[in-house]
C-alpha positions in Angstrom: -8.1 -44.7 57.2 -4.7 -44.9 59.0 -3.9 -48.1 57.1 -4.6 -46.4 53.8 -2.4 -43.4 54.8 0.4 -45.8 55.8 0.1 -47.6 52.5 0.5 -44.3 50.6 3.9 -43.8 52.1 5.0 -47.4 51.8 7.7 -47.6 49.1 6.7 -51.2 48.3 3.2 -50.1 47.3 3.5 -47.6 44.5 0.1 -48.7 43.0 -1.7 -47.2 45.9 -0.2 -43.8 45.2 -0.9 -44.3 41.5 -4.6 -45.1 42.4 -4.9 -42.0 44.5 -3.4 -39.8 41.8 -5.6 -41.4 39.3 -8.6 -40.5 41.5 -7.6 -36.9 41.8 -6.8 -36.5 38.1 -10.0 -38.3 37.2 -12.0 -35.9 39.4 -11.3 -33.0 37.1 -12.8 -34.9 34.2 -15.7 -36.1 36.2 -16.3 -32.6 37.4 -15.9 -30.6 34.2 -17.1 -33.0 31.5 -19.6 -34.7 33.8 -21.3 -31.4 34.4 -21.8 -30.8 30.7 -22.8 -34.4 30.1 -25.4 -34.1 32.9 -26.8 -30.7 31.9 -27.0 -31.6 28.2 -28.5 -35.0 29.0 -25.8 -36.8 27.1 -25.5 -39.7 29.6 -27.0 -42.2 27.2 -24.5 -41.2 24.5 -21.6 -41.3 26.9 -22.8 -44.7 28.1 -22.9 -46.1 24.6 -19.3 -44.9 24.0 -18.1 -46.3 27.4 -19.4 -49.8 26.6 -18.3 -49.8 23.0 -14.8 -49.3 24.2 -14.7 -52.9 25.3 -14.7 -54.0 21.7 -11.6 -52.1 21.0 -9.8 -53.5 24.1 -10.8 -57.0 23.1 -9.6 -56.5 19.5 -6.3 -55.1 20.6 -5.7 -58.0 23.0 -6.6 -60.5 20.2 -4.3 -58.9 17.6 -1.4 -58.6 20.0 -1.8 -62.2 21.2 -2.0 -63.6 17.6 1.2 -61.7 16.6 -0.7 -59.7 14.0 0.2 -56.4 15.8 2.7 -57.5 18.5 2.7 -55.3 21.6 -0.4 -53.4 20.6 -1.6 -51.9 23.9 -5.4 -52.2 24.7 -5.7 -48.4 25.2 -5.0 -47.9 21.4 -7.9 -50.2 20.4 -10.1 -48.6 23.0 -9.3 -45.1 21.6 -10.1 -46.2 18.1 -13.4 -47.7 19.0 -14.3 -44.8 21.3 -13.6 -42.2 18.6 -15.4 -44.2 15.9 -18.4 -44.7 18.2 -18.5 -41.0 19.0 -18.4 -40.1 15.4 -21.2 -42.5 14.5 -23.3 -41.4 17.4 -22.7 -37.8 16.5 -23.7 -38.4 12.9 -26.9 -40.3 13.9 -27.8 -37.7 16.5 -27.4 -34.8 14.2 -28.7 -36.3 10.9 -31.0 -39.2 11.8 -32.8 -38.2 15.0 -35.7 -40.6 14.4 -33.3 -43.6 14.7 -31.1 -42.2 17.5 -32.2 -44.5 20.3 -31.9 -47.6 18.2 -28.4 -46.7 16.9 -27.1 -45.8 20.4 -28.4 -49.1 21.8 -26.9 -51.0 18.9 -23.5 -49.4 19.4 -23.7 -50.1 23.2 -24.5 -53.8 22.7 -22.3 -54.6 19.7 -19.2 -53.0 21.3 -19.5 -55.0 24.4 -20.3 -58.2 22.6 -17.4 -57.8 20.2 -15.1 -57.2 23.2 -16.2 -60.4 24.9 -15.9 -62.5 21.7 -12.4 -61.2 20.9 -11.3 -62.0 24.5 -12.8 -65.4 24.3 -10.6 -66.1 21.2 -7.5 -64.6 22.8 -4.9 -67.2 23.7 -4.0 -67.2 27.4 -6.0 -65.4 30.0 -7.9 -62.1 29.3 -10.0 -61.0 32.2 -12.9 -58.8 31.0 -13.9 -58.1 34.6 -10.8 -55.9 35.2 -11.9 -53.7 32.3 -15.6 -53.8 33.1 -15.2 -52.8 36.8 -11.7 -51.3 37.0 -8.6 -52.4 38.8 -6.3 -50.0 40.6 -3.4 -52.4 39.8 -3.8 -51.4 36.2 -3.1 -47.7 36.7 0.3 -47.0 35.4 2.5 -43.9 35.3 1.6 -43.6 31.6 -2.1 -43.5 32.5 -1.4 -40.7 35.0 0.5 -38.7 32.4 -2.3 -39.1 29.9 -4.9 -38.1 32.4 -2.9 -35.1 33.4 -2.6 -34.0 29.7 -6.3 -34.5 29.1 -7.1 -32.6 32.3 -5.1 -29.6 31.1 -6.8 -29.7 27.6 -10.3 -30.0 29.1 -9.7 -27.2 31.6 -8.2 -24.8 29.0 -11.0 -25.5 26.6 -13.6 -25.1 29.3 -12.2 -21.7 30.2 -11.7 -20.5 26.6 -15.1 -21.6 25.3 -17.2 -21.5 28.5 -19.9 -19.2 27.2 -20.4 -21.3 24.0 -20.5 -24.5 26.0 -22.9 -23.0 28.6 -25.2 -21.7 25.8 -25.3 -25.1 24.0 -25.8 -27.0 27.3 -28.8 -25.0 28.5 -30.5 -23.7 25.4 -29.3 -25.0 22.0 -31.8 -23.1 20.0 -30.8 -19.8 21.6 -27.1 -20.6 21.1 -27.7 -21.4 17.4 -29.6 -18.1 17.0 -26.6 -16.3 18.5 -24.3 -17.8 16.0 -22.7 -20.5 18.2 -21.6 -23.5 16.1 -23.8 -25.9 18.1 -23.0 -29.0 16.0 -19.3 -28.4 16.3 -19.5 -27.9 20.0 -21.6 -31.1 20.3 -19.1 -33.2 18.3 -16.2 -31.7 20.3 -17.9 -32.7 23.5 -18.5 -36.2 22.2 -14.8 -36.6 21.1 -13.5 -35.3 24.5 -15.9 -37.6 26.3 -14.8 -40.6 24.2 -11.1 -40.0 25.0 -11.9 -39.4 28.7 -13.9 -42.6 28.9 -10.9 -44.6 27.6 -8.6 -43.1 30.3 -11.1 -43.2 33.1 -12.1 -46.9 32.6 -8.9 -48.0 34.2 -9.8 -46.3 37.5 -13.5 -47.2 37.8 -14.2 -49.5 34.9 -16.3 -49.4 31.8 -19.6 -50.2 33.4 -19.2 -47.6 36.2 -17.5 -44.7 34.4 -20.8 -43.3 33.3 -22.0 -43.3 36.9 -19.1 -41.1 37.9 -19.7 -38.8 34.9 -23.2 -38.1 36.3 -23.5 -38.7 40.0 -21.0 -36.0 41.3 -22.3 -33.5 38.8 -25.9 -34.2 39.7 -25.0 -33.9 43.4 -23.4 -30.5 42.8 -26.4 -29.5 40.8 -28.4 -29.4 44.0 -26.6 -26.2 45.1 -24.8 -24.8 42.1 -26.2 -21.6 40.5 -24.3 -21.9 37.2 -22.5 -24.4 35.0 -19.1 -23.2 36.3 -20.3 -23.6 39.9 -21.5 -27.1 39.0 -18.1 -28.0 37.5 -16.3 -26.9 40.6 -18.7 -28.6 43.0 -18.7 -31.8 41.0 -14.9 -31.8 41.0 -14.8 -31.4 44.8 -17.4 -34.1 45.2 -15.4 -36.4 43.0 -12.2 -35.8 45.0 -14.0 -36.6 48.2 -15.7 -39.8 47.0 -12.6 -41.0 45.1 -10.3 -40.6 48.1 -12.8 -41.9 50.6 -13.7 -44.8 48.3 -10.1 -45.8 47.9 -9.5 -45.7 51.7 -12.6 -47.8 52.4 -11.7 -50.3 49.6 -8.2 -50.7 51.0 -9.3 -51.1 54.6 -12.1 -53.6 53.7 -10.3 -55.4 50.8 -13.0 -54.5 48.3 -12.9 -53.5 44.6 -12.0 -49.8 44.6 -14.1 -48.8 41.6 -17.3 -50.3 43.0 -16.7 -48.7 46.4 -16.1 -45.3 44.8 -19.3 -45.5 42.7 -21.3 -46.7 45.7 -20.1 -43.9 47.8 -20.9 -41.4 45.0 -24.4 -42.9 44.8 -24.9 -42.6 48.6 -23.8 -38.9 48.6 -26.2 -38.2 45.7 -29.1 -39.9 47.5 -28.3 -38.0 50.7 -28.3 -34.8 48.8 -31.7 -35.7 47.2 -33.1 -36.4 50.7 -31.8 -33.2 52.2 -33.2 -31.2 49.2 -36.6 -32.9 49.6 -36.7 -32.1 53.4 -35.7 -28.5 52.7 -38.4 -28.1 50.1 -41.0 -29.6 52.5 -40.0 -27.2 55.2 -40.2 -24.3 52.8 -43.7 -25.3 51.7 -44.8 -25.6 55.4 -43.5 -22.2 56.2 -45.3 -20.6 53.2 -48.5 -22.5 54.2 -48.3 -21.3 57.8 -47.8 -17.7 56.6 
């Protein structure tokens, strides 16, 4: 831990500070959006979007390397694919429910396959592993600024439309009966999740971003009494595992994204075990009485 703290204050290692800031800013999205994704059971939809993003990254790298669109940053291609995937998933989910699973799986597989194919045809060296599993060296000041802006938008929207989001997350039929535009809320959540996935993949990678959108929220769900409480608890849990994971990764020279997700999984499993023990003790007391 002391080595990580020393690295944070080392002027020659700005990427360590960027990684820590990325973890803290990401925690807001993991906490707020992750809670809604978990409660509304949107993990499969978010997973498809997160994996389809690789197609956009591969296409952007290919077009830039071939001189077709010189200087095109991968994040632009990722955003285009993410938004298109979210729109397609939203349409299928709302209008063709009988084919929803097939469409989601198709988007998931096709997006990743296209990304790998485009990278294979990209002159030079394009490492898909850094996008799949994250790389703290890729976190830039621009990434931090975009994360900060998205954090602000998500928090403001969560405060302004909390009642509508809560109603849609827990009981969509009741929300519709009360006049809440459930389809609009659902599509807005998908769009925000799509943009968040693009920005978060730099920190933990495409493969593991869905884990961080669900594990901290699921952990907070053990003790939270409301969606707001779950959001706060998940944000705190994300801050702890992100900071701790970066410190462990730095000390042990391990991939930061993988360590962060492993730590989040360990905390979730520990919470599940404690809840199981508490439930067993409660049943024993009731039986004795």
